[in-house]
C-alpha positions as CSV (number, residue, x, y, z in Angstrom):
1,M,10.0,27.9,22.6
2,M,7.8,30.6,22.7
3,D,5.4,31.1,25.3
4,F,2.2,33.2,24.7
5,S,0.4,32.4,28.1
6,N,-1.7,34.9,29.6
7,K,-1.4,36.6,26.2
8,T,-4.6,38.0,23.8
9,A,-4.1,38.6,19.9
10,I,-6.9,39.4,17.6
11,S,-6.4,37.8,14.6
12,T,-8.3,39.5,11.1
13,G,-8.9,37.7,8.1
14,A,-8.9,34.7,10.3
15,A,-11.3,32.1,8.8
16,S,-8.9,31.3,6.0
17,G,-5.3,31.5,5.3
18,M,-2.6,33.6,7.3
19,G,-4.9,34.9,9.5
20,L,-6.2,31.6,10.6
21,L,-2.8,30.3,10.4
22,F,-1.6,32.6,12.7
23,A,-4.5,32.0,15.3
24,E,-3.2,28.6,15.3
25,N,0.5,28.8,15.9
26,F,-0.8,31.6,18.5
27,A,-3.1,29.4,20.5
28,S,-0.3,26.3,19.7
29,L,2.1,28.5,21.5
30,G,-0.2,28.9,25.1
31,G,-2.3,32.3,23.8
32,N,-5.5,33.8,23.7
33,V,-7.2,34.4,20.2
34,V,-9.8,36.2,18.8
35,L,-10.6,35.2,15.2
36,C,-12.3,37.9,12.9
37,D,-13.9,37.5,9.7
38,V,-17.2,38.1,7.8
39,N,-17.4,34.3,7.3
40,K,-19.2,33.3,10.3
41,E,-19.7,29.8,9.2
42,A,-16.3,29.3,8.6
43,L,-15.1,31.2,11.6
44,E,-17.0,28.8,13.9
45,K,-15.3,25.7,12.2
46,C,-12.0,27.2,13.1
47,V,-12.6,28.1,16.4
48,D,-13.9,24.7,17.1
49,D,-10.9,23.5,15.5
50,I,-8.6,25.1,18.0
51,N,-10.1,24.6,21.0
52,Q,-10.4,21.4,20.2
53,K,-6.4,20.9,20.9
54,G,-7.1,21.8,24.1
55,Q,-4.1,24.9,24.2
56,G,-4.4,28.7,23.8
57,R,-8.3,29.6,24.0
58,A,-10.5,30.9,21.4
59,I,-13.5,32.4,20.3
60,G,-14.7,33.9,17.1
61,L,-16.6,37.3,16.0
62,V,-17.9,37.7,12.5
63,C,-16.3,41.7,11.5
64,D,-16.2,43.5,8.8
65,V,-13.4,45.5,8.6
66,R,-14.8,48.4,6.9
67,N,-17.1,49.2,9.4
68,Y,-15.3,51.1,12.6
69,E,-18.8,50.2,14.9
70,E,-18.0,46.0,14.4
71,I,-14.2,46.3,15.3
72,C,-15.2,48.4,18.9
73,S,-17.3,45.7,19.2
74,V,-14.8,43.3,18.5
75,R,-12.3,45.6,20.8
76,D,-15.6,45.4,23.7
77,K,-15.6,41.9,23.6
78,T,-12.0,40.8,23.5
79,L,-11.1,42.5,26.4
80,E,-14.7,41.5,28.4
81,T,-13.4,37.9,27.2
82,F,-9.8,38.2,28.0
83,G,-8.9,41.1,29.8
84,S,-6.5,42.8,27.5
85,I,-5.6,43.4,23.6
86,D,-1.9,42.2,23.6
87,I,-1.5,41.7,19.9
88,V,-3.8,42.6,16.5
89,A,-2.6,41.3,13.3
90,N,-4.3,42.8,10.3
91,F,-4.1,39.8,7.9
92,A,-7.9,40.6,6.3
93,G,-7.4,41.8,2.9
94,G,-7.5,40.8,-0.6
95,Y,-6.8,42.0,-3.9
96,G,-9.8,44.1,-5.2
97,R,-10.6,42.8,-8.6
98,R,-9.5,39.1,-8.0
99,M,-12.0,39.3,-4.6
100,Q,-14.7,41.2,-6.6
101,K,-14.6,38.7,-9.1
102,V,-14.3,41.4,-11.9
103,D,-13.3,40.3,-15.4
104,G,-9.4,40.8,-16.0
105,S,-9.1,41.6,-19.0
106,L,-11.0,45.3,-18.0
107,D,-8.9,48.0,-18.2
108,F,-8.0,50.1,-15.1
109,T,-10.6,52.4,-16.1
110,E,-13.2,50.5,-16.8
111,V,-13.4,48.7,-13.6
112,P,-16.0,50.1,-11.6
113,I,-15.1,52.4,-9.1
114,E,-16.6,50.5,-6.2
115,V,-14.2,47.6,-6.6
116,F,-11.4,50.0,-5.8
117,D,-13.0,51.4,-2.7
118,W,-13.7,47.8,-1.2
119,S,-9.8,47.2,-1.6
120,L,-8.9,50.8,0.0
121,D,-11.3,50.3,2.5
122,V,-10.4,46.4,3.6
123,N,-6.7,46.9,3.1
124,L,-5.8,50.3,4.5
125,K,-8.9,51.7,5.7
126,G,-9.5,48.1,7.8
127,P,-6.0,48.7,9.6
128,F,-6.2,52.2,10.5
129,Y,-9.6,51.7,12.0
130,F,-7.8,48.9,14.2
131,A,-5.1,51.0,15.3
132,H,-7.8,53.8,16.8
133,A,-9.6,51.2,18.5
134,V,-7.1,49.7,20.3
135,L,-4.4,52.0,20.6
136,G,-6.1,54.0,23.5
137,Q,-6.3,49.9,25.4
138,M,-2.8,49.6,24.6
139,K,-2.1,52.8,26.5
140,K,-3.5,52.0,29.4
141,Q,-1.8,48.6,29.5
142,G,1.4,50.0,28.6
143,S,2.1,47.6,26.1
144,G,1.0,46.3,22.7
145,L,1.7,45.0,18.9
146,I,-0.1,45.8,16.2
147,I,1.6,43.5,13.2
148,N,0.8,45.2,9.4
149,I,0.4,42.9,6.4
150,G,1.9,44.3,3.8
151,S,3.1,43.0,0.0
152,I,6.1,43.5,-2.7
153,T,3.2,44.9,-4.6
154,G,3.5,48.0,-2.3
155,A,7.0,48.2,-3.9
156,E,6.7,47.8,-7.3
157,G,3.0,48.9,-7.8
158,S,0.6,47.9,-10.6
159,G,-0.4,49.6,-13.4
160,Q,-3.9,47.7,-13.9
161,G,-4.6,46.9,-10.2
162,M,-3.2,50.6,-8.3
163,D,-5.7,50.0,-5.5
164,Y,-4.0,47.1,-3.7
165,P,-0.5,48.7,-4.0
166,V,-1.6,51.7,-2.8
167,A,-3.0,50.3,0.3
168,K,-0.2,48.1,0.9
169,A,2.5,50.9,0.5
170,G,0.0,53.1,3.1
171,L,0.5,50.1,6.0
172,M,4.3,49.2,5.0
173,Y,5.6,53.0,5.5
174,G,2.9,55.9,6.4
175,L,1.0,53.8,8.7
176,T,3.0,51.4,10.4
177,K,5.8,54.8,11.2
178,S,3.0,56.7,12.4
179,I,1.6,53.8,14.7
180,A,5.0,53.2,15.9
181,Q,5.8,56.6,16.5
182,Y,2.4,57.5,18.6
183,G,3.2,54.2,20.9
184,A,6.8,55.0,21.9
185,G,6.2,56.3,25.1
186,H,3.5,53.7,26.1
187,G,5.4,50.7,25.4
188,I,3.3,49.6,21.8
189,R,5.1,48.4,18.9
190,C,4.3,48.6,15.2
191,V,5.7,46.1,12.8
192,C,4.6,45.8,9.2
193,V,5.7,42.3,7.4
194,S,5.8,42.5,3.7
195,P,5.7,38.5,1.6
196,G,6.7,38.0,-1.8
197,P,5.1,35.8,-3.5
198,V,3.3,33.3,-0.8
199,L,1.6,29.8,-1.8
200,T,-1.9,30.4,-0.4
201,R,-2.7,30.5,-3.9
202,A,-0.7,27.9,-6.8
203,N,-0.4,30.8,-9.2
204,M,1.9,32.3,-6.6
205,S,4.7,29.7,-7.6
206,N,5.0,32.0,-11.1
207,M,6.4,35.0,-9.5
208,K,10.0,35.1,-10.0
209,T,12.2,35.5,-6.8
210,L,15.7,34.9,-6.5
211,L,15.6,32.0,-4.2
212,G,13.6,30.7,-7.7
213,R,10.2,29.4,-5.1
214,A,7.3,31.3,-3.5
215,A,7.0,31.3,0.6
216,D,5.5,28.3,2.2
217,P,2.2,30.6,4.6
218,Q,3.9,28.7,7.4
219,E,7.6,31.1,6.9
220,I,5.4,34.1,7.0
221,I,3.7,33.0,10.0
222,D,7.4,32.2,12.1
223,L,8.4,35.8,11.6
224,C,4.7,37.7,12.8
225,L,5.4,35.1,15.8
226,F,8.9,35.9,16.3
227,I,8.1,39.6,15.9
228,A,5.6,39.5,18.5
229,S,8.2,36.9,20.8
230,E,10.4,38.3,23.5
231,K,13.2,37.4,21.3
232,G,11.2,40.1,18.5
233,Q,11.6,43.0,20.9
234,F,13.7,45.5,19.6
235,I,12.1,45.3,16.3
236,N,10.0,48.3,15.5
237,G,8.4,51.0,12.9
238,E,10.0,49.1,10.5
239,N,8.8,47.4,7.0
240,I,10.2,43.9,6.8
241,M,10.4,42.3,3.5
242,I,9.7,38.5,3.5
243,D,10.0,37.9,-0.7
244,G,12.5,35.3,-1.7
245,G,14.9,38.3,-2.4
246,R,12.4,39.5,-5.1
247,N,12.7,43.2,-4.1
248,A,16.4,42.7,-4.5
249,M,16.1,41.3,-7.9
250,G,16.7,43.9,-11.3
251,R,13.2,44.8,-12.5
252,W,13.9,43.5,-15.9
253,N,13.8,39.9,-14.9
């Protein structure tokens, strides 16, 4: 049984989806969780639900990951409340066209640049900002873990949605390896978990994998929890694909 007692994790994008699922699981295993999201109303309900279960303690902080000052406020409030920052899990993100409700028929060159700015800021700069904000504290502690969330799209590319694979590839390789190098002498690890299709949306089942299915979200979270646990301490600076074999498929499939 994993035990995260006396550990504190920050989960971004935590009012829904895998960010919420990670927070729920971490708290169920005894840890303290800080849920961050832009949706205040949904955030408050999620925090209440976790706290009613009486396991780990949860607080919710409204935070736009594009705003460095808000991220620093999350850091400070987390330390004030729990005294440490042991894990940051960067789940906040999304495909720019879908999140900004852009007409899917538009050519890449016809999409307003602001849509791509939003995507690059949320998917890449947000995790970069969090790293900059929390690594000083993790150095003082002599320990810490940052979990980045990549995507199979970061390896495949996308001719019409270039913002998303560019951002995810930056997380999967440049940022994850660089944080691991920075933290090497301070007990700080960084690992990227890169899913293939995940059933957070029904249409993900249309993406092919060698296993013939998409992942259940819990399968992704189980890997994140393993990395954070005592059993996962030797994993560092790596991008781990959890994609049902999609990356191993011939590109003609």
